[in-house]
Backbone as a ProteinNet text record, in pm:
[ID]
protein_1_A
[PRIMARY]
MTVETDTAPDPTKSLLAFFGTELTRLRTKAGLSQEQTARLAHTTQSMISKIESANRVPSLDLARDLDTALKTDGHFARLHPLVIRYAYPSWFLPFVELEGEAVSIRVFENQIIPGLLQTEKYARSMLLAVRPDNLDDLVAARMTRQEIFEREERPRTWFIVDEYVLMRHIGGEAVMREQFERLLEAGQHPRTVIQIIPRTVVAHPGLAGPFTVLGFDEGPDVLFVDGFSQGRTALGQDEVTEGIRAYDLLRAVALSPDASAELIRRHLKELDT
[TERTIARY]
-559.1	-460.2	-355.9	-319.8	-227.7	-104.1	-7	133.1	211	292.3	385.7	526.2	555.5	671.5	775.5	739.9	831.5	949	1075.5	1221.6	1228.6	1277.3	1303.4	1405	1370.1	1488.6	1615.3	1696.4	1820.3	1771.7	1768.6	1718.7	1823.1	1954.1	2061.5	2058.1	1977.8	1967.3	1881.6	1776.8	1716.6	1597.1	1537.9	1437.5	1325.5	1307.7	1186.2	1192.4	1300.6	1355.2	1325.9	1417.2	1416.4	1262.8	1190.7	1021	974.7	1000.4	934	1002.4	1125.5	1188.1	1129.7	1109.8	1027.4	891.9	831.4	689.1	708.1	796.1	778.6	826.5	924.8	988.8	889.3	815.6	725	602.9	554.7	457	457.5	571.2	604.1	632.7	661.3	699.3	556.2	461.2	301.4	251.7	301.7	250	142.6	158.8	51.5	87.7	4.6	43.1	-5.2	48.9	-1.6	-133.2	-211.5	-364	-429.3	-382.6	-426.2	-389.2	-288.7	-229.5	-313.6	-332.2	-415	-555.2	-603.2	-724.8	-744.2	-634.2	-640.8	-617	-525.9	-473.8	-579.8	-676.2	-768.8	-703.6	-661.1	-578.3	-598.3	-501.8	-512.1	-376	-399.1	-251.8	-176.3	-210.2	-134.8	-51.6	-113.6	-61.6	76	13.7	109.8	240.7	205.8	310.9	415.7	356.4	421.1	505.2	450.7	525.4	639.5	641.3	714.8	854.1	799.4	912.4	959.1	932.8	979.2	946.9	822.4	779.1	637	608.6	490.3	551.5	533.6	542.7	407.7	425.5	314.2	258.3	126	56.5	90.2	59	47.1	-50.7	-162.7	-266	-246.9	-199.7	-160.8	-68.8	52.4	143.7	84.6	-16.6	-80.9	-166.7	-239.1	-317.1	-195.4	-88.5	20.1	28.9	41.9	85.6	-24.5	-142.7	-240.7	-246.1	-261.2	-272.8	-162.8	-22.7	37.2	109.6	38.2	59.7	214.1	242.1	385.3	423.7	324.6	334.1	411.4	353.2	381.9	481.7	562	703.2	680.9	566.4	588	535.3	446.3	414.9	553.7	642.8	758.2	874.9	854.5	937	883	764.7	674.9	740.8	766.7	841.7	960.6	1043.6	1199.1	1163.5	1087.1	1058.2	1003.4	908	853.2	978	1036.9	1139.4	1247	1292.5	1375	1294.1	1166.6	1087.7	1066.2	1038.7	993.9	1067.4	1140.4	1216.9	1135.2	1197.4	1118.8	1043.1	1082.9	1015.9	875.6	881.4	789.6	667	714.7	609.5	481	484.4	355.8	271.9	321	252.6	178.5	241.2	196.4	108.8	100	-13.1	-107.9	-117.8	-227.3	-282.2	-213	-242.7	-338.8	-311.7	-374	-523.5	-540.4	-668.1	-754.2	-688.6	-757.7	-892.5	-994	-1104.8	-1086.7	-1000.1	-962.3	-821.8	-778.7	-644.3	-600.9	-564.5	-514	-380.7	-321.5	-176.2	-125.4	-34.5	15.9	165.8	213.2	332.6	391.9	510	573.1	707.1	737.3	851.7	845.8	783.2	750.5	610.5	579.2	452.7	421.2	318.6	286.3	304.5	376.2	387.5	304.7	159.4	31.2	24.9	58.7	12.3	118.9	259.3	367	356.7	415.3	413.9	569.3	573.1	682.2	801.4	815.5	938.8	966	880.2	886.5	933.1	875	962	1078.3	1111.1	1235.3	1331.2	1313.3	1395.5	1427.8	1331.7	1317.8	1410.3	1395.3	1455.3	1619	1646.8	1748	1863	1806.7	1866.4	1957.4	1917.2	1957.7	2059.9	2071.8	2164.6	2114	2004.2	2008.6	2063.6	2086.6	2137.5	2019.8	1893.6	1771.9	1696	1733.4	1633.7	1516.6	1525.2	1417.2	1313.5	1342.8	1281.7	1189.3	1253.1	1200.9	1087.8	1115.8	1019.1	902.2	925.8	806.9	756.6	800.4	724	625.5	675.8	622.3	483.7	485.1	402.7	271.1	329.5	226.9	142	189.9	101.2	-16.5	-15.9	-100.2	-232.5	-193.9	-306.1	-422.8	-417.6	-529.9	-647.3	-595.7	-698.6	-772	-711.4	-780.8	-896.8	-892	-985.3	-1124.9	-1208.5	-1350.2	-1402.9	-1382.2	-1429.5	-1319.9	-1249.2	-1125.6	-1145.2	-1043.8	-1033.4	-1067.2	-1123.6	-1139.3	-990.1	-946.4	-821	-831.1	-744.8	-746.6	-608.5	-552.2	-386.4	-371.8	-319.5	-265.4	-105.6	-110.2	46.2	68.4	198.3	255.7	293.9	277.1	290.1	443.1	532.4	684.2	685.6	628.9	648.2	626.6	530.4	531.6	620.9	722.9	818.7	950.9	924.8	1072.3	1047.9	1115.7	1096.5	1196.1	1161.3	1248.1	1189.1	1353.5	1348.6	1355.2	1311.3	1312	1165.3	1148.5	1038.4	933	993.7	915.3	862.4	925.6	888.8	793.5	801.4	704.5	568.3	586.5	477.2	359.9	427.5	349.4	270.8	377.3	310.6	211.1	217.3	114.9	-25.4	-3.8	-138.2	-182.5	-82.7	-138.9	-212	-173.8	-218.3	-372.9	-388.9	-497.3	-615.6	-560.4	-645.8	-696.9	-612.3	-659.9	-748.2	-719.5	-829.4	-973.7	-983.6	-1123.9	-1200.5	-1144.4	-1222.3	-1305	-1408.8	-1499.5	-1446.7	-1359.5	-1335.2	-1178.2	-1143	-988	-1021.4	-964.8	-935.6	-800.6	-775.2	-627.3	-641.7	-548.6	-579.3	-409.6	-383.6	-265	-261.6	-143.1	-133.2	-35.9	-88.1	-28.4	85.8	199.9	342	317.7	193.5	171.2	144.4	94.4	60.3	206.3	286.8	415.5	419.5	339.2	329.8	198.5	235.3	101.4	146.7	54	105.4	171.9	202.4	266.7	403.9	473	606	703	650.9	700.3	760.6	671.8	693.2	566.6	583.5	484.7	399.8	311.1	235.4	116.2	64.5	-60.5	-149.3	-284.7	-358.6	-440.1	-457.5	-521	-661.4	-764.6	-880.4	-946.4	-1012.8	-1061.2	-1220	-1245.5	-1406.1	-1402.2	-1323	-1317.3	-1185.4	-1215.9	-1049.1	-1035	-923.4	-897.7	-826	-801.7	-718.7	-584.4	-480.4	-346.2	-260.9	-187	-96.8	47.9	83.6	238.6	276.8	419.9	499.3	626.3	662.9	761.3	887.3	1010.9	1129.5	1246.6	1355.9	1493.7	1539.5	1566.2	1588.2	1490.6	1391	1265.7	1168.7	1047.1	910.6	876.9	771	711.6	573.5	503.4	368.6	337.5	214.2	174.8	42.9	38.2	-102.3	-161	-81.1	-106.9	-233.6	-360.9	-472.7	-430.4	-365.2	-339.1	-245.7	-173.8	-76.5	-165.1	-256.9	-332.2	-449.9	-511.1	-589.2	-532.7	-389.1	-307	-285.3	-250.8	-249.1	-362	-503.3	-618.2	-612.9	-598.4	-636.2	-562.8	-405.3	-313.3	-374.9	-431.1	-499.3	-593.2	-693.7	-800.9	-758.4	-650.7	-615.8	-550.7	-466.6	-414	-523.3	-631	-734.2	-794.4	-775.2	-860.2	-755.3	-637	-538.2	-524.8	-553.5	-533.8	-627.3	-591.8	-666.5	-820.1	-919.3	-1029.1	-965.6	-1040	-978.8	-991.2	-1095.8	-1100.6	-1005.5	-981.2	-853.4	-739.1	-704.6	-597.8	-540.4	-665	-655.1	-604.7	-664.4	-620	-461.7	-426.6	-270.9	-182.6	-221.1	-137.8	-129.2	-251.4	-236.1	-146.6	-147.3	-71	71.2	117.6	251.9	284.1	174.2	197.6	215.4	148.1	146.1	286.6	331.9	482.7	582.2	583.2	675.8	693.8	583.2	590.9	647.3	650.9	700.7	846.6
7826.6	7862.8	7973.9	8073	8168.7	8115.3	8128.2	8077	8196	8183.1	8307.3	8281.7	8357.3	8341.8	8474.2	8568.7	8666.9	8641	8721.3	8684	8815.8	8741.4	8847.7	8974.1	9097.9	9197.4	9165.3	9227.1	9263.3	9357.6	9334.5	9405.8	9528.4	9502.2	9619.6	9707.2	9694.7	9787.2	9929.8	9909.4	10020.8	9999	10117.5	10113.2	10038.1	10062.9	9984.4	9839.8	9803.9	9670.4	9602.7	9674.9	9631.7	9618.8	9690.5	9694.1	9567.9	9543.6	9435.3	9288.7	9274.7	9157.2	9147	9264.5	9253.3	9193.6	9248.9	9194.1	9048.4	9006.8	8852.1	8767.4	8830.8	8746.9	8736.9	8851.6	8859.6	8792.3	8774.4	8721.5	8564.7	8511.4	8384.6	8340.4	8431	8378.8	8361.3	8417.3	8418.5	8287.5	8221.4	8142.1	8154.7	8280.2	8316.2	8354.9	8318.5	8347.1	8488.2	8498.4	8640	8681.1	8571	8593.5	8612.1	8519.9	8537.2	8671.1	8725.8	8837.1	8958.5	8941.2	9054.9	9080.8	8962.5	8968.9	9044.7	8994.2	9061	9196	9255.2	9388.1	9484.2	9415.6	9482.5	9526	9450.8	9495.7	9362.8	9345	9246	9175.3	9035.5	8958.2	9029.5	9072.2	9126.3	9252	9335.3	9458.3	9398.6	9296.7	9225.8	9187	9104.1	9051.5	9179.2	9282.4	9393.8	9454.2	9455.8	9539.2	9434.9	9314.2	9225	9232	9258.9	9230.9	9392.4	9468.4	9626.1	9704	9651.1	9724.1	9795.6	9843.8	9948.6	10030.3	10108.7	10194.2	10187.5	10130.1	10112.3	10244.3	10255	10365.6	10344.2	10467.9	10449.5	10388.2	10383	10302.6	10156.2	10128.2	9987.7	9929.6	10020.1	9987.1	9956.2	10034.4	10021.1	9891.1	9887.4	9746.5	9615.9	9628.2	9549.3	9490.8	9597.1	9576.2	9505.4	9567.2	9493.3	9336.5	9316.9	9156.3	9080.8	9151	9041.9	9074.9	9158.5	9181.7	9224.6	9324.8	9355.7	9490.2	9544.6	9651.7	9768.8	9828.3	9931.6	9929.2	9811.3	9801.9	9868.7	9847.9	9871.9	10047.2	10077.4	10215.1	10282.8	10234.3	10328.2	10310.1	10228.6	10213.6	10313.2	10325.9	10395.2	10519.5	10624.5	10759.7	10753.5	10666	10630.2	10602.6	10503.3	10441	10585.3	10633.3	10757.4	10870.9	10857.1	10975.3	10961.5	10809.8	10786.4	10756.6	10714	10680.2	10796.4	10913.1	11032.1	11136.7	11237.9	11346.7	11436.3	11509.2	11572.4	11689.4	11735.4	11861.5	11823.6	11657.8	11606.1	11550.3	11511.9	11433.2	11499.2	11641.1	11716.2	11700.6	11706	11692.8	11561.2	11441	11320.7	11300.2	11367.7	11355.8	11428.8	11540.9	11610.9	11526.6	11491.6	11394.5	11287	11247.4	11115.6	11139.9	11279.2	11339.6	11406.5	11454.8	11505.6	11459.7	11528	11475.3	11491.7	11618.1	11628.7	11652.7	11586.6	11605.9	11662.4	11775.3	11815.5	11814	11747.8	11744.5	11787.6	11875.2	11907.1	11866.4	11808	11736.9	11769.3	11821.4	11861.5	11777	11691.5	11638.3	11458.2	11427.6	11309.2	11250.7	11110.9	11083.8	11118.4	11169	11183	11075.4	11078.7	10971.4	10876.2	10959.5	10881.2	10761.5	10801.4	10712.8	10615	10638.4	10568	10415.9	10335.2	10189.6	10176.7	10061.7	10055.5	10050.9	9989.1	9990.6	10126	10220.8	10331	10421.2	10407.2	10474	10444.5	10306.5	10295.6	10339.4	10313.4	10390.7	10529.5	10590.5	10723.4	10779.2	10703.4	10755	10691.2	10580.7	10529.1	10638.7	10753.9	10834.3	10902	10948.4	11055.3	10974.1	10838.7	10740.9	10757.6	10750.3	10767.7	10647.7	10661.4	10542.9	10455.3	10528.2	10450.1	10425.5	10383.6	10354.5	10282.6	10168.7	10059.5	10137.8	10216.4	10275.3	10430.1	10461.5	10568.4	10520	10401.9	10323	10283.1	10213.2	10174.6	10269.3	10394.5	10542.9	10577.8	10566.7	10618.9	10514.2	10401.5	10305.8	10300.9	10343.5	10366.9	10453.8	10560.8	10684	10652.7	10547.7	10523.5	10441.3	10408	10358.9	10449.6	10574.9	10660.6	10616.6	10541.6	10484.9	10381.3	10316.7	10189.6	10230	10366.2	10391.6	10378.4	10361.3	10320.2	10440.2	10565.5	10669.2	10741.1	10706.4	10749.1	10888.5	10976.3	11120.6	11130.8	11240	11279.6	11330.9	11274.6	11310	11350.7	11464.9	11535.3	11535.6	11475.7	11500.6	11540.7	11655.3	11714.4	11683.6	11627.8	11616.3	11655.5	11696	11763.6	11640.8	11652.2	11542.4	11492.9	11585.2	11578.4	11452.9	11437.1	11355.7	11209.9	11183.8	11060	11012	11140.5	11123	11075.8	11084.9	11055.4	10904.2	10833.4	10671.9	10635.5	10669.3	10643	10479.5	10430.9	10267.3	10205.3	10265.9	10187.6	10127.5	10086	10043.7	9977.8	9848.5	9763.9	9833.4	9914.2	9994.2	10109.8	10167.8	10244.2	10186	10085.7	10009.2	9988.3	9926.2	9920.7	10040.7	10134.7	10272.7	10334.9	10316	10357.9	10299.9	10151.6	10076.8	10129	10154.4	10197.6	10337.4	10451.3	10537.9	10541.2	10430.2	10410.6	10358.2	10241.6	10184.1	10296	10362.2	10475.5	10567.8	10607.2	10720	10661.3	10541.1	10480.8	10491.4	10512.9	10516.6	10667.1	10638.6	10768.1	10891.3	10847.6	10985.4	11005.3	10981	11027.5	11054.3	11171.4	11219.4	11263.2	11228.3	11247.6	11304.7	11434.3	11502.8	11534.3	11509	11557.7	11687.8	11803.1	11905.9	11838.4	11875.9	11827.8	11928.6	11872.9	11949	12045.8	12053.1	12186.6	12295.5	12259.3	12378.9	12415	12556.4	12578.4	12663.5	12721.5	12793.6	12764.9	12753	12735.2	12787.4	12787.9	12819	12725	12603.1	12490.9	12531.8	12610.3	12601.3	12624.3	12688.5	12710.4	12608.1	12469.4	12377.6	12307.8	12179.4	12100	12165.4	12112.3	12163.2	12078.1	12059.2	12008.3	12099.1	12074.4	12151.3	12051.2	12070.7	11955.6	12038	11948.8	12009	11920.1	11966.7	11935.3	11925.4	11834.2	11860.8	11991.6	12001.6	12129.3	12183.8	12323.9	12398.8	12443.9	12536	12587	12467	12506.5	12444.3	12451.5	12363.9	12361.5	12338.4	12407.7	12428.3	12364	12272.6	12219.4	12263.6	12302.5	12353.4	12273.6	12218.1	12120.5	12196.5	12142.9	12230.3	12101.1	12201.7	12115.2	12010.7	12067.3	11992.5	11956.5	12063.3	12020.8	12086.8	12058.2	12136.7	12206.5	12273.5	12355.4	12354.7	12360.8	12362.8	12514.5	12558.7	12701.5	12689.2	12773.8	12801.4	12917.7	13028.4	13158.6	13137.5	13239.6	13222.8	13270.1	13376.8	13455.4	13352.9	13267	13196.2	13052.6	13017	12900	12938	13042.8	13106.2	13113.1	13144.3	13159.3	13036.3	12925.9	12792.6	12715.5	12768.3	12713.8	12764	12895.8	12994.9	12891.8	12887	12805.8	12674.7	12605.8	12469.8	12487.2	12573.8	12577.1	12642.5	12716.7	12757.3	12644.9	12572.4	12439.5	12330.6	12315.8	12232.9	12279.4	12407.6	12475.8	12442.5	12420.8	12401.9	12251.6	12177.9	12020.6	11962	11824.3	11780.3	11718.7	11696.5	11599	11472.9	11438.2	11286.8	11185.2	11186.7	11070.3	11111.4	11243.5	11236	11248.6	11269.6	11252.6	11100.4	11002.2	10859.7	10789.5	10878.1	10822.5	10874.5	10980.3	11016.7	10939.5	10885.9	10774.4	10658.7	10591.9	10493.7	10490.5	10619	10636.4	10616.5	10669.9	10662.4	10512.8	10434.8	10306.7	10229.2	10257.7	10188.2	10192.2	10318.3	10356.7	10285.1	10232.1	10137.4	10010.1	9958.9	9840.5	9856.2	9978.1	10031.7	10041.7
-3689.2	-3581.7	-3648.3	-3590.3	-3637.1	-3614.2	-3726.4	-3719.6	-3671.4	-3577.2	-3545.8	-3625.1	-3736.5	-3802.5	-3808.9	-3737.3	-3747.5	-3682.2	-3736.7	-3676.2	-3605.8	-3461.8	-3351.7	-3404.4	-3360.4	-3400.8	-3292.4	-3339.6	-3226	-3136.7	-2997.1	-2897.9	-2883.1	-2896.1	-2896.3	-3008.4	-3104	-3227.1	-3221.1	-3139.4	-3097.6	-3004.7	-2952.8	-2800.6	-2893.5	-2990.9	-3072.6	-3064.4	-3082.2	-3111.3	-2966.9	-2874.5	-2732.4	-2680.7	-2699.6	-2663	-2752.6	-2853.8	-2917.4	-2856	-2847.3	-2798.4	-2600.8	-2529.5	-2394.9	-2433.9	-2530	-2525	-2576.7	-2674	-2677.2	-2560.5	-2505.8	-2383.9	-2269.5	-2221.3	-2135.3	-2157.1	-2309	-2338.9	-2311.2	-2391	-2370.2	-2220.4	-2152.4	-2005.3	-1953.8	-1999.4	-1936.2	-1998	-2102.1	-2168.7	-2264.5	-2338.1	-2391.3	-2559.9	-2645.2	-2788.6	-2819.8	-2933.9	-2997.6	-2986.5	-3038.1	-3041.4	-2926.1	-2819	-2693	-2626.1	-2645.1	-2580.6	-2638.5	-2784.9	-2848.1	-2797.6	-2753.4	-2703	-2567.9	-2480.4	-2343.7	-2337.5	-2463.2	-2467.2	-2573.2	-2607.3	-2696.8	-2829	-2899.7	-3028.1	-3093.4	-3193.4	-3310.5	-3295.1	-3347.2	-3344.6	-3453.5	-3561	-3647.7	-3594.7	-3518.2	-3437.5	-3332.9	-3246.1	-3165.9	-3250.4	-3356.2	-3428.1	-3493.1	-3528.7	-3591.3	-3490	-3346.7	-3258	-3222.6	-3196.3	-3158.9	-3277.8	-3399.1	-3481.1	-3515.4	-3422	-3476.2	-3587.1	-3602.8	-3767	-3718.7	-3609.8	-3553.5	-3428.5	-3382.4	-3269.7	-3182.5	-3066.8	-2983.1	-2938.8	-2928.7	-2874.1	-2715.6	-2656.3	-2502.2	-2433.5	-2508.2	-2458.9	-2456.4	-2594.1	-2598.9	-2497.5	-2479.9	-2360.4	-2265	-2219.2	-2071.1	-2079.6	-2207.2	-2203	-2195.8	-2250.3	-2241.7	-2104.4	-2020.5	-1878.4	-1817.4	-1822.1	-1771.7	-1819.1	-1954.3	-1989.2	-1924.1	-1936.4	-1884	-1744.9	-1683.7	-1531.1	-1493.5	-1584.9	-1593.5	-1489.5	-1436.5	-1315.8	-1420.3	-1512.3	-1577.8	-1644.5	-1673.2	-1737.3	-1886.8	-1972.3	-2113.6	-2086.3	-2022.2	-1988.7	-1978.3	-1896.9	-1872.8	-1980.3	-2049.1	-2187.6	-2296.5	-2291.6	-2409	-2442.1	-2339.5	-2381.5	-2450.4	-2402	-2475.4	-2596.1	-2623.1	-2758.6	-2848	-2807.5	-2898.2	-2879.7	-2812.7	-2826.6	-2937.7	-2966.5	-3067.2	-3197.5	-3195	-3299.8	-3401.9	-3332	-3393.9	-3357.7	-3450.1	-3412.6	-3318.5	-3219.3	-3097.4	-3179	-3275.6	-3331.1	-3406.9	-3434.1	-3542.1	-3435.1	-3317.1	-3229.7	-3237.2	-3152	-3167	-3270.9	-3392.3	-3513.3	-3518.9	-3488.1	-3499.4	-3406.6	-3294.8	-3193.2	-3241.1	-3305.8	-3344.4	-3461.5	-3572.5	-3660	-3642.3	-3506.9	-3460.3	-3410.6	-3393.7	-3346.6	-3426.2	-3536.5	-3653.5	-3716.5	-3754.9	-3808.7	-3975.7	-4008.8	-4154	-4184.6	-4263.9	-4307.3	-4439.9	-4467.8	-4623.8	-4638.1	-4736	-4743.7	-4875.4	-4915.7	-5027.9	-5042.7	-5152.1	-5147	-5294.5	-5301.2	-5433.7	-5453.2	-5371.7	-5404.5	-5374.1	-5286.5	-5250.3	-5221.8	-5244.3	-5226.2	-5058.6	-5011	-4899.3	-4804.3	-4682.9	-4582.3	-4547.8	-4547.5	-4513.7	-4622.7	-4744.3	-4856.2	-4908.9	-4848.5	-4875.7	-4841.1	-4952.6	-4900.4	-4835.8	-4763.1	-4681.6	-4767.8	-4891.5	-4958.7	-5021	-5069	-5092.8	-4989.9	-4863.4	-4751.9	-4695.8	-4726.7	-4682.4	-4801	-4932.3	-5019	-5019.1	-4958.5	-4961.6	-4856.9	-4730	-4614	-4621.4	-4690.2	-4706.5	-4776.9	-4858.8	-4929.8	-4832.2	-4718.5	-4617.5	-4507	-4554.1	-4453.7	-4301.1	-4237.6	-4108.9	-4035.6	-3901.1	-3827.2	-3775.2	-3769.7	-3736.1	-3827	-3958.4	-4079.2	-4042.2	-3950	-3935	-3841.8	-3756.1	-3664.1	-3748.6	-3837.4	-3902.2	-3998.5	-4062.1	-4140.7	-4068	-3927.6	-3848.3	-3820.2	-3789.7	-3731.4	-3859.1	-3951.7	-4078.1	-4117.2	-4108.9	-4136.9	-4003.3	-3904.6	-3789.9	-3788.2	-3842	-3866.4	-3964.5	-4049.7	-4136.2	-4087.4	-3948.3	-3857.9	-3844.5	-3891.7	-3876.9	-3945.5	-4064.5	-4167.1	-4092.8	-4003.2	-3950.5	-3820.9	-3810.1	-3676.2	-3738.7	-3625.2	-3650.9	-3736.1	-3715.2	-3800.9	-3850.2	-3927.8	-4008.7	-4054.4	-4038.4	-4101.5	-4201.7	-4271.9	-4423.1	-4477.3	-4555.3	-4592.2	-4747.5	-4771.6	-4921.3	-4942.4	-5041.8	-5077.1	-5213.8	-5236.6	-5363.6	-5374.4	-5486.9	-5533.4	-5650.2	-5656.5	-5797.5	-5883.2	-6020.2	-6109.9	-6104.1	-6074.2	-6093.8	-5964.3	-5903.6	-5787.8	-5844.4	-5914.9	-5971.6	-6077.3	-6142.9	-6210.1	-6136.4	-6026.1	-5936.1	-5900.7	-5959.3	-5941.5	-5827.6	-5714.9	-5572.5	-5575	-5545.6	-5531.4	-5642.8	-5765.5	-5887	-5937.6	-6056.6	-6121.3	-6040.4	-5958.8	-5868.4	-5783.5	-5716.4	-5584.2	-5630.4	-5757.2	-5771.7	-5858.9	-5914	-5945.5	-5802.7	-5716.5	-5602.2	-5538.9	-5548.1	-5507.8	-5579.3	-5707.9	-5772.9	-5746.6	-5746.4	-5711.7	-5578.7	-5495.8	-5361.9	-5366.4	-5445.2	-5455	-5546	-5629.4	-5687.5	-5605.3	-5502.7	-5407.1	-5301.9	-5258.2	-5158.4	-5218.4	-5329.7	-5387.3	-5380.3	-5407	-5414.5	-5286.7	-5176	-5063.1	-5035.7	-4998.4	-5014.1	-4909.1	-4825.2	-4719.9	-4780.8	-4896.8	-4920.6	-5077.6	-5106.4	-5224.5	-5283.7	-5387.5	-5421.1	-5584.9	-5576.9	-5720.6	-5715.6	-5846.9	-5918.1	-5990.9	-5962.3	-6025.8	-6172.6	-6292.6	-6392.6	-6399.2	-6474.7	-6510.6	-6603.9	-6667	-6749.3	-6671.9	-6545.8	-6456.8	-6395.8	-6452.4	-6422.7	-6307.9	-6264.7	-6119.7	-6060.5	-5915.9	-5818.5	-5686.5	-5603.6	-5467.5	-5380	-5436.1	-5359.7	-5381.6	-5458.8	-5513.4	-5386.7	-5287.9	-5167.1	-5075.5	-5099.1	-5027.2	-4996.6	-4941.9	-4853.7	-4756.9	-4721.4	-4597.8	-4578.3	-4458.5	-4419.9	-4293.9	-4332.4	-4263.1	-4195.6	-4076.1	-3960.9	-3914.8	-3924.2	-3894.3	-3760.8	-3653.7	-3537.9	-3497	-3459.8	-3378.7	-3314.7	-3240.7	-3139.8	-3165.4	-3145.4	-3175.5	-3320.4	-3342.4	-3493.8	-3542.1	-3650.9	-3756.2	-3719.2	-3763.9	-3738.8	-3870.2	-3896.7	-4033.4	-3987.3	-4051.7	-4027.3	-4187.7	-4173.8	-4285.2	-4272.1	-4384.3	-4385.9	-4412.8	-4380.1	-4398.1	-4436	-4459.5	-4503.1	-4390.8	-4259.8	-4116.3	-4045.7	-4067.8	-3971.6	-4002	-3997.7	-4010.3	-3853.1	-3892.4	-3765.8	-3784.1	-3655.7	-3646	-3626.9	-3704.1	-3694.8	-3648	-3544.3	-3462.4	-3500.6	-3534.9	-3577.9	-3665.8	-3637.5	-3726.5	-3864.2	-3852.3	-3975.9	-4093.7	-4019.1	-4115.3	-4149.5	-4035.5	-4062.9	-4193.2	-4177.2	-4295.9	-4435.3	-4436.9	-4558.7	-4617.4	-4507.5	-4566.8	-4619.5	-4572.2	-4612.5	-4774.9	-4757.8	-4885.4	-5004.5	-4955.4	-5056.3	-5112.1	-5023.8	-5026.5	-5151.6	-5104.3	-5221.6	-5341.1	-5351.5	-5499.1	-5558.1	-5487.4	-5538.2	-5585.6	-5520.4	-5545.1	-5689	-5700.5	-5821.2	-5934.4	-5927.6	-6044.3	-6061.6	-5955.6	-5986	-6052.7	-6138.5	-6202.7	-6095.8	-6174.2	-6092.7	-6016.6	-5924	-5872.1	-6006.5	-6068.3	-6167.8	-6263.3	-6318.7	-6405.1	-6347.7	-6213.3	-6148.7	-6156.4	-6120.4	-6104.6	-6261.8	-6336.9	-6471.6	-6534.3	-6486.2	-6496	-6423.9	-6285.7	-6222.8	-6312.3	-6328.7	-6439.3	-6548.7	-6618.8	-6740.4	-6689.7	-6568.5	-6513.4	-6472	-6434.8	-6398.9	-6537.4	-6628.5	-6755.9	-6806	-6791.8	-6875.8	-6811.8	-6685.4	-6611.1	-6683.9	-6767	-6834.4	-6974.8	-7026.8	-7183.8	-7172
[MASK]
+++++++++++++++++++++++++++++++++++++++++++++++++++++++++++++++++++++++++++++++++++++++++++++++++++++++++++++++++++++++++++++++++++++++++++++++++++++++++++++++++++++++++++++++++++++++++++++++++++++++++++++++++++++++++++++++++++++++++++++++++++++++++++++++++++++++++++++++++

């Protein structure tokens, strides 16, 4: 039997917290456990728990399934657009939707661990540095994006990271130890490749900043270019082609996946010395 131990969030803190407490209220009113609700809504008890504690952003499909399961006449589906609007910046939401549909994702990062590979503690420490008003929502949103790895057929993902990212110990040694272990674990999956550009490579095509190339079963690739205040999605074929070319050049100067894993292990070991 599953024990439900999550602490209820303050519903006045954010729309995501309000959504979670509404789910708890209406589920309890219906006399259902998290596990029973999960079965009716075609999800997992863990997901119901995370949503009720405001640690995950619900999808629209799940919001609709919750309405069906709890007979709430579209209540959660009507809340969903508001939750999404405040969980993700308006300029970023289109990218998140495309990311969820992509069959291939190629990411380059020269400042931080890519969001799809961040641990929750690393994400919180990194986002805390900009002192946002909605820190909990931002962390939950970032963790929610990682659910693409739980899809029945997960996308093929390729991450290239500058070694200087590994040297930036965001959150301190304990946080980075967990983060390095997460990278090593992620790199073992057959659909995920992680490569590190060693700091001995002083110039490469990624110096202009981080970017992501998304590939799809149908339709052209999409390029997302990150920026200081906000990123932008580029659909023009010429710019997308340049992004793909830059990524190929980055792969050429990066260490092999095995050598990259060994370099991550060295950085992990240095935390203990």
